[in-house]
PALO-230942 format. One record per atom (N, C-alpha, C): residue in one letter; atom name; x, y, z. Coordinates in pm, 1 decimal, padded with zeros to 6 digits. Atoms other than C-alpha are relative to their C-alpha. Last residue first. Example, Ala and Ser with C-alpha at 12.3 -4.5 7.8 and 13.67 -1.06 7.14 Angstrom:
BEGIN
<residu:S, atome:N, x:-00082.0, y:-00119.0, z:-00006.0> $
<residu:S, atome:CA, x:01367.0, y:-00106.0, z:00714.0> $
<residu:S, atome:C, x:-00077.0, y:00109.0, z:00073.0> $
<residu:A, atome:N, x:00089.0, y:-00119.0, z:00000.0> $
<residu:A, atome:CA, x:01230.0, y:-00450.0, z:00780.0> $
<residu:A, atome:C, x:00090.0, y:00120.0, z:00000.0> $
//
This chain:
BEGIN
<residu:S, atome:N, x:-00139.2, y:-00001.0, z:00049.1> $
<residu:S, atome:CA, x:01349.7, y:-00059.9, z:-01881.6> $
<residu:S, atome:C, x:00089.6, y:00079.2, z:00090.1> $
<residu:G, atome:N, x:-00073.3, y:00123.7, z:-00025.1> $
<residu:G, atome:CA, x:01019.5, y:-00170.0, z:-01725.6> $
<residu:G, atome:C, x:00142.6, y:-00000.2, z:-00049.0> $
<residu:N, atome:N, x:00021.2, y:00091.0, z:00112.4> $
<residu:N, atome:CA, x:00803.6, y:00099.8, z:-01878.2> $
<residu:N, atome:C, x:00083.1, y:-00127.3, z:00014.0> $
<residu:S, atome:N, x:-00123.7, y:00069.9, z:00036.9> $
<residu:S, atome:CA, x:00765.5, y:00299.2, z:-01560.7> $
<residu:S, atome:C, x:-00030.7, y:-00100.2, z:-00109.9> $
<residu:G, atome:N, x:-00063.3, y:-00048.8, z:00121.4> $
<residu:G, atome:CA, x:00468.9, y:00536.8, z:-01563.9> $
<residu:G, atome:C, x:00130.6, y:-00069.0, z:-00037.2> $
<residu:A, atome:N, x:00088.8, y:-00033.3, z:00112.3> $
<residu:A, atome:CA, x:00364.0, y:00477.3, z:-01207.5> $
<residu:A, atome:C, x:00082.1, y:00049.5, z:-00117.9> $
<residu:G, atome:N, x:-00028.0, y:00084.7, z:00114.7> $
<residu:G, atome:CA, x:00610.1, y:00303.2, z:-00973.1> $
<residu:G, atome:C, x:-00091.4, y:00026.5, z:-00117.7> $
<residu:V, atome:N, x:00101.8, y:00104.5, z:00007.0> $
<residu:V, atome:CA, x:00465.2, y:00452.1, z:-00653.8> $
<residu:V, atome:C, x:00016.5, y:-00089.5, z:-00122.4> $
<residu:D, atome:N, x:00020.2, y:00066.0, z:-00130.3> $
<residu:D, atome:CA, x:00764.3, y:00661.4, z:-00553.9> $
<residu:D, atome:C, x:-00094.5, y:-00118.3, z:-00011.0> $
<residu:E, atome:N, x:-00111.2, y:00093.1, z:-00020.3> $
<residu:E, atome:CA, x:00852.4, y:00734.9, z:-00919.2> $
<residu:E, atome:C, x:-00016.5, y:-00076.3, z:00130.2> $
<residu:S, atome:N, x:00023.7, y:00115.5, z:00087.9> $
<residu:S, atome:CA, x:00510.9, y:00888.2, z:-00980.2> $
<residu:S, atome:C, x:00108.2, y:-00105.7, z:00019.0> $
<residu:S, atome:N, x:-00029.0, y:-00023.6, z:00141.4> $
<residu:S, atome:CA, x:00567.2, y:01112.6, z:-00681.2> $
<residu:S, atome:C, x:-00031.4, y:-00125.2, z:-00079.7> $
<residu:R, atome:N, x:-00073.5, y:00110.4, z:00062.0> $
<residu:R, atome:CA, x:00393.3, y:01079.3, z:-00345.2> $
<residu:R, atome:C, x:00024.2, y:00031.6, z:-00146.6> $
<residu:D, atome:N, x:-00141.4, y:-00012.3, z:-00035.3> $
<residu:D, atome:CA, x:00288.4, y:01383.4, z:-00138.1> $
<residu:D, atome:C, x:00085.7, y:-00114.3, z:-00055.9> $
<residu:N, atome:N, x:-00058.8, y:-00120.6, z:00057.1> $
<residu:N, atome:CA, x:-00046.6, y:01415.2, z:-00313.1> $
<residu:N, atome:C, x:00149.5, y:00011.1, z:00028.6> $
<residu:D, atome:N, x:-00010.1, y:-00111.2, z:-00094.0> $
<residu:D, atome:CA, x:-00142.2, y:01055.2, z:-00230.1> $
<residu:D, atome:C, x:00072.1, y:00117.2, z:-00065.6> $
<residu:R, atome:N, x:-00131.0, y:-00018.0, z:-00061.8> $
<residu:R, atome:CA, x:-00215.4, y:00835.3, z:-00532.0> $
<residu:R, atome:C, x:-00003.3, y:00119.5, z:00094.6> $
<residu:S, atome:N, x:-00073.3, y:-00124.4, z:00023.0> $
<residu:S, atome:CA, x:-00554.8, y:00709.5, z:-00641.9> $
<residu:S, atome:C, x:00129.9, y:00006.7, z:00079.4> $
<residu:A, atome:N, x:-00093.4, y:00009.2, z:00112.4> $
<residu:A, atome:CA, x:-00684.5, y:00352.5, z:-00671.2> $
<residu:A, atome:C, x:00086.6, y:00123.9, z:-00017.9> $
<residu:V, atome:N, x:-00089.2, y:00114.4, z:-00022.0> $
<residu:V, atome:CA, x:-00847.1, y:00334.8, z:-00326.6> $
<residu:V, atome:C, x:00106.9, y:-00005.7, z:-00108.9> $
<residu:F, atome:N, x:-00093.6, y:-00033.4, z:-00107.7> $
<residu:F, atome:CA, x:-00988.3, y:00685.0, z:-00368.6> $
<residu:F, atome:C, x:00099.7, y:-00113.3, z:00022.4> $
<residu:G, atome:N, x:-00093.5, y:-00096.8, z:00056.5> $
<residu:G, atome:CA, x:-01138.3, y:00587.1, z:-00703.8> $
<residu:G, atome:C, x:00101.8, y:00045.5, z:00102.7> $
<residu:L, atome:N, x:-00100.7, y:00079.6, z:00071.2> $
<residu:L, atome:CA, x:-01291.7, y:00281.9, z:-00534.3> $
<residu:L, atome:C, x:00101.9, y:00090.3, z:-00069.5> $
<residu:A, atome:N, x:-00087.8, y:00058.5, z:-00101.2> $
<residu:A, atome:CA, x:-01465.7, y:00521.3, z:-00295.5> $
<residu:A, atome:C, x:00108.9, y:-00085.1, z:-00064.8> $
<residu:V, atome:N, x:-00084.0, y:-00108.7, z:-00050.7> $
<residu:V, atome:CA, x:-01605.2, y:00719.8, z:-00590.2> $
<residu:V, atome:C, x:00098.9, y:-00054.0, z:00102.5> $
<residu:F, atome:N, x:-00100.4, y:-00029.6, z:00102.5> $
<residu:F, atome:CA, x:-01726.6, y:00396.7, z:-00751.0> $
<residu:F, atome:C, x:00091.8, y:00114.8, z:00041.4> $
<residu:V, atome:N, x:-00095.0, y:00112.2, z:00003.8> $
<residu:V, atome:CA, x:-01896.6, y:00290.4, z:-00427.4> $
<residu:V, atome:C, x:00108.3, y:00027.4, z:-00104.0> $
<residu:A, atome:N, x:-00093.4, y:-00016.3, z:-00111.5> $
<residu:A, atome:CA, x:-02055.4, y:00634.8, z:-00391.3> $
<residu:A, atome:C, x:00103.3, y:-00111.8, z:00004.1> $
<residu:T, atome:N, x:-00087.2, y:-00114.4, z:00029.0> $
<residu:T, atome:CA, x:-02211.8, y:00608.2, z:-00736.8> $
<residu:T, atome:C, x:00105.3, y:00017.2, z:00108.3> $
<residu:V, atome:N, x:-00091.0, y:00042.8, z:00107.6> $
<residu:V, atome:CA, x:-02345.6, y:00259.9, z:-00663.4> $
<residu:V, atome:C, x:00097.4, y:00112.2, z:-00034.9> $
<residu:V, atome:N, x:-00094.6, y:00096.6, z:-00058.0> $
<residu:V, atome:CA, x:-02491.7, y:00377.6, z:-00332.0> $
<residu:V, atome:C, x:00101.2, y:-00043.8, z:-00104.5> $
<residu:A, atome:N, x:-00100.7, y:-00076.7, z:-00074.0> $
<residu:A, atome:CA, x:-02647.9, y:00683.5, z:-00495.4> $
<residu:A, atome:C, x:00103.7, y:-00092.0, z:00061.6> $
<residu:G, atome:N, x:-00076.2, y:-00076.1, z:00099.6> $
<residu:G, atome:CA, x:-02826.5, y:00463.8, z:-00747.5> $
<residu:G, atome:C, x:00111.0, y:00081.1, z:00065.7> $
<residu:W, atome:N, x:-00101.5, y:00086.9, z:00059.9> $
<residu:W, atome:CA, x:-02924.9, y:00225.0, z:-00467.2> $
<residu:W, atome:C, x:00081.3, y:00069.5, z:-00108.7> $
<residu:E, atome:N, x:-00001.5, y:-00063.9, z:00130.9> $
<residu:E, atome:CA, x:-03104.1, y:00488.9, z:-00259.5> $
<residu:E, atome:C, x:00111.7, y:-00068.3, z:-00079.4> $
<residu:A, atome:N, x:-00127.8, y:-00055.3, z:00046.8> $
<residu:A, atome:CA, x:-03152.9, y:00254.4, z:00033.8> $
<residu:A, atome:C, x:-00019.4, y:00061.0, z:-00138.0> $
<residu:T, atome:N, x:-00072.7, y:00089.6, z:00090.6> $
<residu:T, atome:CA, x:-03505.2, y:00211.6, z:00161.2> $
<residu:T, atome:C, x:00130.0, y:00068.5, z:-00040.6> $
<residu:T, atome:N, x:-00139.4, y:-00037.4, z:00026.3> $
<residu:T, atome:CA, x:-03699.0, y:00361.1, z:00448.4> $
<residu:T, atome:C, x:00065.0, y:-00105.9, z:-00088.6> $
<residu:S, atome:N, x:-00006.1, y:-00131.6, z:00064.0> $
<residu:S, atome:CA, x:-04078.6, y:00340.5, z:00438.5> $
<residu:S, atome:C, x:00143.1, y:00047.8, z:-00024.5> $
<residu:A, atome:N, x:00020.7, y:00010.2, z:00145.3> $
<residu:A, atome:CA, x:-04084.6, y:-00035.0, z:00498.2> $
<residu:A, atome:C, x:00011.6, y:00135.3, z:-00070.8> $
<residu:D, atome:N, x:00095.0, y:-00104.4, z:00036.7> $
<residu:D, atome:CA, x:-03931.1, y:00007.5, z:00842.6> $
<residu:D, atome:C, x:-00012.8, y:00000.4, z:-00151.8> $
<residu:G, atome:N, x:00134.5, y:00042.1, z:-00036.6> $
<residu:G, atome:CA, x:-03767.0, y:-00314.2, z:00965.0> $
<residu:G, atome:C, x:-00106.9, y:00102.3, z:-00032.5> $
<residu:D, atome:N, x:00040.5, y:-00062.7, z:-00125.9> $
<residu:D, atome:CA, x:-03417.3, y:-00162.8, z:00964.9> $
<residu:D, atome:C, x:-00142.4, y:-00034.8, z:00043.4> $
<residu:F, atome:N, x:00043.1, y:00099.5, z:-00098.4> $
<residu:F, atome:CA, x:-03287.2, y:-00412.7, z:00705.9> $
<residu:F, atome:C, x:-00047.5, y:00060.7, z:00131.9> $
<residu:H, atome:N, x:00073.3, y:00109.3, z:00064.5> $
<residu:H, atome:CA, x:-03255.7, y:-00192.0, z:00397.6> $
<residu:H, atome:C, x:-00060.3, y:-00096.0, z:00102.8> $
<residu:S, atome:N, x:00129.9, y:-00050.8, z:00042.5> $
<residu:S, atome:CA, x:-03159.9, y:00123.3, z:00587.8> $
<residu:S, atome:C, x:-00085.1, y:-00108.2, z:-00065.5> $
<residu:A, atome:N, x:00079.9, y:-00038.6, z:-00117.1> $
<residu:A, atome:CA, x:-02885.1, y:-00059.2, z:00777.0> $
<residu:A, atome:C, x:-00138.2, y:00050.2, z:-00041.6> $
<residu:I, atome:N, x:00048.0, y:00122.6, z:-00063.3> $
<residu:I, atome:CA, x:-02755.9, y:-00228.9, z:00460.9> $
<residu:I, atome:C, x:-00089.3, y:00032.6, z:00119.3> $
<residu:A, atome:N, x:00098.7, y:00061.6, z:00089.0> $
<residu:A, atome:CA, x:-02732.5, y:00101.8, z:00275.9> $
<residu:A, atome:C, x:-00059.1, y:-00126.1, z:00062.3> $
<residu:T, atome:N, x:00120.4, y:-00083.3, z:-00001.2> $
<residu:T, atome:CA, x:-02560.3, y:00273.4, z:00568.9> $
<residu:T, atome:C, x:-00109.9, y:-00061.4, z:-00086.6> $
<residu:A, atome:N, x:00065.8, y:00017.1, z:-00129.7> $
<residu:A, atome:CA, x:-02311.9, y:-00012.0, z:00613.1> $
<residu:A, atome:C, x:-00129.8, y:00080.7, z:00006.8> $
<residu:I, atome:N, x:00061.8, y:00132.7, z:-00004.1> $
<residu:I, atome:CA, x:-02229.3, y:-00015.6, z:00240.5> $
<residu:I, atome:C, x:-00075.5, y:-00020.7, z:00131.1> $
<residu:V, atome:N, x:00108.9, y:00004.4, z:00097.3> $
<residu:V, atome:CA, x:-02169.6, y:00358.0, z:00225.7> $
<residu:V, atome:C, x:-00073.3, y:-00133.3, z:00007.7> $
<residu:A, atome:N, x:00109.2, y:-00086.5, z:-00047.5> $
<residu:A, atome:CA, x:-01965.5, y:00364.5, z:00546.3> $
<residu:A, atome:C, x:-00119.7, y:-00006.1, z:-00093.4> $
<residu:L, atome:N, x:00066.6, y:00066.1, z:-00112.1> $
<residu:L, atome:CA, x:-01753.0, y:00065.0, z:00441.9> $
<residu:L, atome:C, x:-00118.5, y:00082.0, z:00051.1> $
<residu:L, atome:N, x:00068.4, y:00118.1, z:00051.9> $
<residu:L, atome:CA, x:-01673.1, y:00222.6, z:00105.4> $
<residu:L, atome:C, x:-00076.4, y:-00072.5, z:00110.0> $
<residu:A, atome:N, x:00119.4, y:-00047.1, z:00071.3> $
<residu:A, atome:CA, x:-01590.7, y:00556.9, z:00262.6> $
<residu:A, atome:C, x:-00081.7, y:-00116.6, z:-00052.1> $
<residu:A, atome:N, x:00092.8, y:-00051.9, z:-00101.3> $
<residu:A, atome:CA, x:-01353.2, y:00390.4, z:00510.0> $
<residu:A, atome:C, x:-00129.7, y:00048.2, z:-00065.0> $
<residu:I, atome:N, x:00056.1, y:00116.0, z:-00068.7> $
<residu:I, atome:CA, x:-01190.6, y:00187.5, z:00230.3> $
<residu:I, atome:C, x:-00101.1, y:00045.0, z:00105.7> $
<residu:G, atome:N, x:00089.3, y:00072.0, z:00090.7> $
<residu:G, atome:CA, x:-01144.1, y:00498.0, z:00018.1> $
<residu:G, atome:C, x:-00066.0, y:-00119.0, z:00066.2> $
<residu:A, atome:N, x:00119.6, y:-00083.0, z:00018.5> $
<residu:A, atome:CA, x:-01000.1, y:00703.1, z:00303.5> $
<residu:A, atome:C, x:-00101.5, y:-00069.6, z:-00090.0> $
<residu:V, atome:N, x:00078.1, y:00009.0, z:-00123.4> $
<residu:V, atome:CA, x:-00762.1, y:00418.8, z:00392.7> $
<residu:V, atome:C, x:-00127.5, y:00082.8, z:-00011.7> $
<residu:T, atome:N, x:00054.2, y:00135.2, z:-00007.2> $
<residu:T, atome:CA, x:-00644.5, y:00397.6, z:00030.9> $
<residu:T, atome:C, x:-00086.7, y:-00017.5, z:00123.7> $
<residu:T, atome:N, x:00117.8, y:00005.4, z:00086.9> $
<residu:T, atome:CA, x:-00610.2, y:00774.5, z:00008.0> $
<residu:T, atome:C, x:-00061.9, y:-00138.8, z:00000.3> $
<residu:K, atome:N, x:00101.4, y:-00096.5, z:-00044.3> $
<residu:K, atome:CA, x:-00383.0, y:00784.4, z:00312.4> $
<residu:K, atome:C, x:-00125.8, y:-00006.3, z:-00087.2> $
<residu:W, atome:N, x:00086.0, y:00050.4, z:-00106.9> $
<residu:W, atome:CA, x:-00194.1, y:00461.0, z:00238.4> $
<residu:W, atome:C, x:-00109.9, y:00097.1, z:00039.9> $
<residu:S, atome:N, x:00072.3, y:-00124.6, z:-00025.6> $
<residu:S, atome:CA, x:-00051.6, y:00557.3, z:-00097.1> $
<residu:S, atome:C, x:-00104.2, y:-00027.0, z:00107.9> $
<residu:K, atome:N, x:-00094.1, y:-00111.9, z:00012.1> $
<residu:K, atome:CA, x:00214.9, y:00285.6, z:-00129.5> $
<residu:K, atome:C, x:-00065.5, y:00134.9, z:00026.2> $
<residu:M, atome:N, x:00085.5, y:-00116.2, z:00000.0> $
<residu:M, atome:CA, x:00000.0, y:00000.0, z:00000.0> $
<residu:M, atome:C, x:00090.6, y:00123.1, z:00000.0> $
//
């Protein structure tokens, strides 16, 4: 995990979104439901955080852009 700050932020966001959706789905109240379109969008945003690079890391630090030579 070379960019730990954004990875941790992405995982935390992902867990929060999933936990909130599950809680609203199984709360026993038929009038509350998860907004699944928003959940899917938030999951993709969280995955973007997991895949992104910290601002204080260079491309060389994380091995981005190397062509193997």
